[in-house]
DRENMILO-698717 format. One record per residue (C-alpha): residue number from 1; residue in three letters; z, y, x. Coordinates in Angstrom, 2 decimals. Example, Ala and Ser with C-alpha at 12.3 -4.5 7.8 and 13.67 -1.06 7.14 Angstrom:
% DRENMILO-698717
<pt><n>1</n><res>ALA</res><pz>7.80</pz><py>-4.50</py><px>12.30</px></pt>
<pt><n>2</n><res>SER</res><pz>7.14</pz><py>-1.06</py><px>13.67</px></pt>
This chain:
% DRENMILO-698717
<pt><n>1</n><res>UNK</res><pz>37.31</pz><py>102.65</py><px>29.02</px></pt>
<pt><n>2</n><res>UNK</res><pz>37.54</pz><py>101.61</py><px>32.70</px></pt>
<pt><n>3</n><res>UNK</res><pz>36.18</pz><py>98.64</py><px>34.04</px></pt>
<pt><n>4</n><res>UNK</res><pz>38.47</pz><py>95.62</py><px>35.17</px></pt>
<pt><n>5</n><res>UNK</res><pz>39.11</pz><py>95.95</py><px>38.91</px></pt>
<pt><n>6</n><res>UNK</res><pz>40.48</pz><py>92.56</py><px>40.15</px></pt>
<pt><n>7</n><res>UNK</res><pz>42.13</pz><py>91.49</py><px>43.51</px></pt>
<pt><n>8</n><res>UNK</res><pz>40.02</pz><py>92.06</py><px>46.62</px></pt>
<pt><n>9</n><res>UNK</res><pz>39.18</pz><py>88.58</py><px>47.68</px></pt>
<pt><n>10</n><res>UNK</res><pz>40.13</pz><py>88.88</py><px>51.27</px></pt>
<pt><n>11</n><res>UNK</res><pz>43.28</pz><py>90.54</py><px>50.77</px></pt>
<pt><n>12</n><res>UNK</res><pz>46.31</pz><py>88.59</py><px>52.33</px></pt>
<pt><n>13</n><res>UNK</res><pz>47.93</pz><py>86.39</py><px>49.56</px></pt>
<pt><n>14</n><res>UNK</res><pz>44.97</pz><py>86.49</py><px>47.07</px></pt>
<pt><n>15</n><res>UNK</res><pz>43.88</pz><py>82.88</py><px>46.23</px></pt>
<pt><n>16</n><res>UNK</res><pz>40.59</pz><py>82.02</py><px>44.82</px></pt>
<pt><n>17</n><res>UNK</res><pz>40.91</pz><py>79.14</py><px>42.51</px></pt>
<pt><n>18</n><res>UNK</res><pz>38.28</pz><py>76.78</py><px>42.09</px></pt>
<pt><n>19</n><res>UNK</res><pz>37.02</pz><py>78.32</py><px>38.86</px></pt>
<pt><n>20</n><res>UNK</res><pz>36.68</pz><py>81.57</py><px>40.87</px></pt>
<pt><n>21</n><res>UNK</res><pz>39.76</pz><py>83.37</py><px>39.24</px></pt>
<pt><n>22</n><res>UNK</res><pz>41.79</pz><py>85.33</py><px>41.78</px></pt>
<pt><n>23</n><res>UNK</res><pz>45.65</pz><py>85.27</py><px>41.81</px></pt>
<pt><n>24</n><res>UNK</res><pz>47.97</pz><py>86.91</py><px>44.40</px></pt>
<pt><n>25</n><res>UNK</res><pz>50.93</pz><py>85.04</py><px>45.83</px></pt>
<pt><n>26</n><res>UNK</res><pz>53.70</pz><py>87.12</py><px>47.48</px></pt>
<pt><n>27</n><res>UNK</res><pz>57.05</pz><py>87.29</py><px>48.70</px></pt>
<pt><n>28</n><res>UNK</res><pz>59.32</pz><py>89.81</py><px>46.95</px></pt>
<pt><n>29</n><res>UNK</res><pz>61.27</pz><py>90.43</py><px>50.16</px></pt>
<pt><n>30</n><res>UNK</res><pz>58.17</pz><py>91.95</py><px>51.82</px></pt>
<pt><n>31</n><res>UNK</res><pz>56.95</pz><py>95.53</py><px>50.99</px></pt>
<pt><n>32</n><res>UNK</res><pz>54.74</pz><py>95.84</py><px>47.88</px></pt>
<pt><n>33</n><res>UNK</res><pz>51.11</pz><py>95.56</py><px>49.04</px></pt>
<pt><n>34</n><res>UNK</res><pz>48.94</pz><py>98.54</py><px>48.83</px></pt>
<pt><n>35</n><res>UNK</res><pz>46.15</pz><py>98.77</py><px>46.22</px></pt>
<pt><n>36</n><res>UNK</res><pz>46.36</pz><py>98.23</py><px>42.73</px></pt>
<pt><n>37</n><res>UNK</res><pz>49.57</pz><py>96.65</py><px>41.02</px></pt>
<pt><n>38</n><res>UNK</res><pz>49.31</pz><py>93.58</py><px>39.11</px></pt>
<pt><n>39</n><res>UNK</res><pz>48.79</pz><py>93.67</py><px>35.36</px></pt>
<pt><n>40</n><res>UNK</res><pz>50.68</pz><py>90.43</py><px>34.90</px></pt>
<pt><n>41</n><res>UNK</res><pz>53.47</pz><py>89.00</py><px>37.06</px></pt>
<pt><n>42</n><res>UNK</res><pz>55.27</pz><py>85.55</py><px>37.03</px></pt>
<pt><n>43</n><res>UNK</res><pz>58.60</pz><py>85.75</py><px>38.98</px></pt>
<pt><n>44</n><res>UNK</res><pz>60.20</pz><py>82.55</py><px>40.27</px></pt>
<pt><n>45</n><res>UNK</res><pz>63.82</pz><py>83.20</py><px>40.93</px></pt>
<pt><n>46</n><res>UNK</res><pz>67.36</pz><py>82.02</py><px>40.31</px></pt>
<pt><n>47</n><res>UNK</res><pz>68.34</pz><py>85.24</py><px>38.41</px></pt>
<pt><n>48</n><res>UNK</res><pz>66.26</pz><py>87.81</py><px>36.49</px></pt>
<pt><n>49</n><res>UNK</res><pz>64.10</pz><py>90.07</py><px>38.58</px></pt>
<pt><n>50</n><res>UNK</res><pz>64.09</pz><py>93.81</py><px>38.24</px></pt>
<pt><n>51</n><res>UNK</res><pz>61.65</pz><py>95.65</py><px>35.89</px></pt>
<pt><n>52</n><res>UNK</res><pz>58.57</pz><py>96.12</py><px>37.62</px></pt>
<pt><n>53</n><res>UNK</res><pz>56.50</pz><py>98.40</py><px>35.36</px></pt>
<pt><n>54</n><res>UNK</res><pz>53.94</pz><py>95.80</py><px>34.28</px></pt>
<pt><n>55</n><res>UNK</res><pz>54.13</pz><py>92.88</py><px>31.88</px></pt>
<pt><n>56</n><res>UNK</res><pz>55.96</pz><py>89.93</py><px>33.38</px></pt>
<pt><n>57</n><res>UNK</res><pz>57.54</pz><py>86.52</py><px>32.79</px></pt>
<pt><n>58</n><res>UNK</res><pz>60.76</pz><py>85.25</py><px>34.63</px></pt>
<pt><n>59</n><res>UNK</res><pz>60.83</pz><py>81.39</py><px>35.40</px></pt>
<pt><n>60</n><res>UNK</res><pz>64.32</pz><py>80.50</py><px>36.30</px></pt>
<pt><n>61</n><res>UNK</res><pz>63.79</pz><py>78.64</py><px>39.59</px></pt>
<pt><n>62</n><res>UNK</res><pz>66.44</pz><py>78.49</py><px>42.28</px></pt>
<pt><n>63</n><res>UNK</res><pz>65.33</pz><py>78.60</py><px>45.93</px></pt>
<pt><n>64</n><res>UNK</res><pz>64.14</pz><py>75.42</py><px>47.38</px></pt>
<pt><n>65</n><res>UNK</res><pz>64.47</pz><py>73.68</py><px>44.10</px></pt>
<pt><n>66</n><res>UNK</res><pz>62.28</pz><py>73.14</py><px>40.84</px></pt>
<pt><n>67</n><res>UNK</res><pz>62.14</pz><py>75.22</py><px>37.61</px></pt>
<pt><n>68</n><res>UNK</res><pz>64.96</pz><py>74.83</py><px>35.28</px></pt>
<pt><n>69</n><res>UNK</res><pz>62.70</pz><py>74.37</py><px>32.36</px></pt>
<pt><n>70</n><res>UNK</res><pz>59.46</pz><py>72.58</py><px>33.56</px></pt>
<pt><n>71</n><res>UNK</res><pz>57.84</pz><py>72.93</py><px>30.18</px></pt>
<pt><n>72</n><res>UNK</res><pz>58.48</pz><py>76.74</py><px>30.03</px></pt>
<pt><n>73</n><res>UNK</res><pz>57.12</pz><py>76.96</py><px>33.55</px></pt>
<pt><n>74</n><res>UNK</res><pz>54.06</pz><py>75.15</py><px>32.68</px></pt>
<pt><n>75</n><res>UNK</res><pz>53.33</pz><py>77.33</py><px>29.59</px></pt>
<pt><n>76</n><res>UNK</res><pz>53.76</pz><py>80.62</py><px>31.79</px></pt>
<pt><n>77</n><res>UNK</res><pz>51.40</pz><py>79.19</py><px>34.41</px></pt>
<pt><n>78</n><res>UNK</res><pz>48.98</pz><py>78.32</py><px>31.67</px></pt>
<pt><n>79</n><res>UNK</res><pz>49.17</pz><py>82.03</py><px>30.44</px></pt>
<pt><n>80</n><res>UNK</res><pz>48.73</pz><py>83.24</py><px>33.99</px></pt>
<pt><n>81</n><res>UNK</res><pz>45.59</pz><py>81.19</py><px>34.52</px></pt>
<pt><n>82</n><res>UNK</res><pz>44.18</pz><py>82.41</py><px>31.24</px></pt>
<pt><n>83</n><res>UNK</res><pz>44.98</pz><py>86.08</py><px>32.02</px></pt>
<pt><n>84</n><res>UNK</res><pz>43.48</pz><py>85.83</py><px>35.65</px></pt>
<pt><n>85</n><res>UNK</res><pz>40.12</pz><py>85.61</py><px>34.11</px></pt>
<pt><n>86</n><res>UNK</res><pz>40.37</pz><py>89.27</py><px>33.31</px></pt>
<pt><n>87</n><res>UNK</res><pz>43.42</pz><py>90.75</py><px>34.87</px></pt>
<pt><n>88</n><res>UNK</res><pz>45.32</pz><py>91.06</py><px>38.20</px></pt>
<pt><n>89</n><res>UNK</res><pz>47.76</pz><py>88.51</py><px>38.21</px></pt>
<pt><n>90</n><res>UNK</res><pz>50.58</pz><py>87.90</py><px>40.83</px></pt>
<pt><n>91</n><res>UNK</res><pz>52.93</pz><py>84.81</py><px>41.30</px></pt>
<pt><n>92</n><res>UNK</res><pz>56.00</pz><py>85.65</py><px>43.46</px></pt>
<pt><n>93</n><res>UNK</res><pz>59.38</pz><py>84.40</py><px>44.75</px></pt>
<pt><n>94</n><res>UNK</res><pz>61.57</pz><py>85.91</py><px>47.16</px></pt>
<pt><n>95</n><res>UNK</res><pz>59.83</pz><py>84.43</py><px>50.31</px></pt>
<pt><n>96</n><res>UNK</res><pz>56.44</pz><py>83.67</py><px>48.71</px></pt>
<pt><n>97</n><res>UNK</res><pz>56.06</pz><py>80.11</py><px>50.43</px></pt>
<pt><n>98</n><res>UNK</res><pz>58.11</pz><py>77.44</py><px>48.61</px></pt>
<pt><n>99</n><res>UNK</res><pz>58.22</pz><py>78.19</py><px>44.86</px></pt>
<pt><n>100</n><res>UNK</res><pz>55.34</pz><py>80.44</py><px>45.00</px></pt>
<pt><n>101</n><res>UNK</res><pz>53.32</pz><py>77.83</py><px>46.81</px></pt>
<pt><n>102</n><res>UNK</res><pz>54.54</pz><py>75.08</py><px>44.23</px></pt>
<pt><n>103</n><res>UNK</res><pz>53.39</pz><py>77.13</py><px>41.34</px></pt>
<pt><n>104</n><res>UNK</res><pz>50.07</pz><py>78.03</py><px>42.90</px></pt>
<pt><n>105</n><res>UNK</res><pz>49.49</pz><py>74.36</py><px>43.46</px></pt>
<pt><n>106</n><res>UNK</res><pz>50.20</pz><py>73.85</py><px>39.79</px></pt>
<pt><n>107</n><res>UNK</res><pz>47.78</pz><py>76.57</py><px>38.92</px></pt>
<pt><n>108</n><res>UNK</res><pz>45.26</pz><py>74.69</py><px>41.02</px></pt>
<pt><n>109</n><res>UNK</res><pz>45.84</pz><py>71.53</py><px>39.19</px></pt>
<pt><n>110</n><res>UNK</res><pz>45.56</pz><py>73.41</py><px>35.87</px></pt>
<pt><n>111</n><res>UNK</res><pz>42.07</pz><py>74.72</py><px>37.22</px></pt>
<pt><n>112</n><res>UNK</res><pz>40.75</pz><py>71.27</py><px>38.21</px></pt>
<pt><n>113</n><res>UNK</res><pz>42.22</pz><py>70.23</py><px>41.64</px></pt>
<pt><n>114</n><res>UNK</res><pz>43.65</pz><py>66.70</py><px>41.34</px></pt>
<pt><n>115</n><res>UNK</res><pz>47.43</pz><py>66.56</py><px>41.40</px></pt>
<pt><n>116</n><res>UNK</res><pz>47.27</pz><py>64.21</py><px>44.51</px></pt>
<pt><n>117</n><res>UNK</res><pz>45.16</pz><py>66.82</py><px>46.46</px></pt>
<pt><n>118</n><res>UNK</res><pz>46.83</pz><py>70.11</py><px>45.34</px></pt>
<pt><n>119</n><res>UNK</res><pz>49.42</pz><py>70.56</py><px>47.99</px></pt>
<pt><n>120</n><res>UNK</res><pz>46.83</pz><py>70.17</py><px>50.77</px></pt>
<pt><n>121</n><res>UNK</res><pz>44.50</pz><py>72.52</py><px>49.01</px></pt>
<pt><n>122</n><res>UNK</res><pz>47.09</pz><py>75.12</py><px>48.56</px></pt>
<pt><n>123</n><res>UNK</res><pz>48.15</pz><py>74.77</py><px>52.24</px></pt>
<pt><n>124</n><res>UNK</res><pz>44.62</pz><py>75.21</py><px>53.25</px></pt>
<pt><n>125</n><res>UNK</res><pz>43.68</pz><py>78.11</py><px>50.77</px></pt>
<pt><n>126</n><res>UNK</res><pz>47.13</pz><py>80.11</py><px>50.60</px></pt>
<pt><n>127</n><res>UNK</res><pz>49.78</pz><py>79.30</py><px>53.13</px></pt>
<pt><n>128</n><res>UNK</res><pz>49.98</pz><py>76.43</py><px>55.59</px></pt>
<pt><n>129</n><res>UNK</res><pz>53.83</pz><py>75.95</py><px>54.86</px></pt>
<pt><n>130</n><res>UNK</res><pz>53.46</pz><py>76.23</py><px>50.81</px></pt>
<pt><n>131</n><res>UNK</res><pz>55.30</pz><py>73.76</py><px>48.90</px></pt>
<pt><n>132</n><res>UNK</res><pz>58.45</pz><py>73.35</py><px>51.13</px></pt>
<pt><n>133</n><res>UNK</res><pz>60.45</pz><py>70.48</py><px>49.92</px></pt>
<pt><n>134</n><res>UNK</res><pz>59.85</pz><py>66.79</py><px>48.99</px></pt>
<pt><n>135</n><res>UNK</res><pz>60.88</pz><py>67.38</py><px>45.58</px></pt>
<pt><n>136</n><res>UNK</res><pz>58.52</pz><py>70.45</py><px>45.11</px></pt>
<pt><n>137</n><res>UNK</res><pz>55.79</pz><py>68.04</py><px>46.40</px></pt>
<pt><n>138</n><res>UNK</res><pz>56.46</pz><py>65.46</py><px>43.95</px></pt>
<pt><n>139</n><res>UNK</res><pz>56.54</pz><py>68.05</py><px>41.16</px></pt>
<pt><n>140</n><res>UNK</res><pz>52.98</pz><py>69.03</py><px>41.88</px></pt>
<pt><n>141</n><res>UNK</res><pz>51.80</pz><py>65.41</py><px>42.24</px></pt>
<pt><n>142</n><res>UNK</res><pz>53.20</pz><py>64.70</py><px>38.85</px></pt>
<pt><n>143</n><res>UNK</res><pz>52.07</pz><py>67.89</py><px>37.26</px></pt>
<pt><n>144</n><res>UNK</res><pz>49.17</pz><py>67.24</py><px>34.72</px></pt>
<pt><n>145</n><res>UNK</res><pz>46.24</pz><py>69.36</py><px>33.95</px></pt>
<pt><n>146</n><res>UNK</res><pz>46.09</pz><py>67.94</py><px>30.39</px></pt>
<pt><n>147</n><res>UNK</res><pz>45.35</pz><py>70.76</py><px>28.06</px></pt>
<pt><n>148</n><res>UNK</res><pz>44.11</pz><py>72.88</py><px>30.98</px></pt>
<pt><n>149</n><res>UNK</res><pz>41.46</pz><py>75.65</py><px>30.14</px></pt>
<pt><n>150</n><res>UNK</res><pz>37.90</pz><py>74.47</py><px>29.55</px></pt>
């Protein structure tokens, strides 16, 4: 049996959540980062992503907008947070900033960051332009951590 090897904390795109879990955010238009591939991916796109070779979930989420099914998006983010405890998890959209930043801010809320602080927190810890539109910022501000992990 091999021991779990997570993301390297100082790797570009890797975010350390308040609980210590590491999640990688990235843009699919860029080349695949070197190193270990994810074990689980969440892909935030307007159309289905290609097969990556690891388990994944597709959240229908058009560029610059919000998820088509917010309840499903929330359940996928909860799954990603749980799995990040012992697996390499990545969250990605085409550019890696707007939708990915919004989803990572929501993950931060699920991990204990107050919704009113999550956009600033994700901009400080992930990407300074994360969460690009007013409606994405509002989505994060209204996102709830109820039923989050202990």
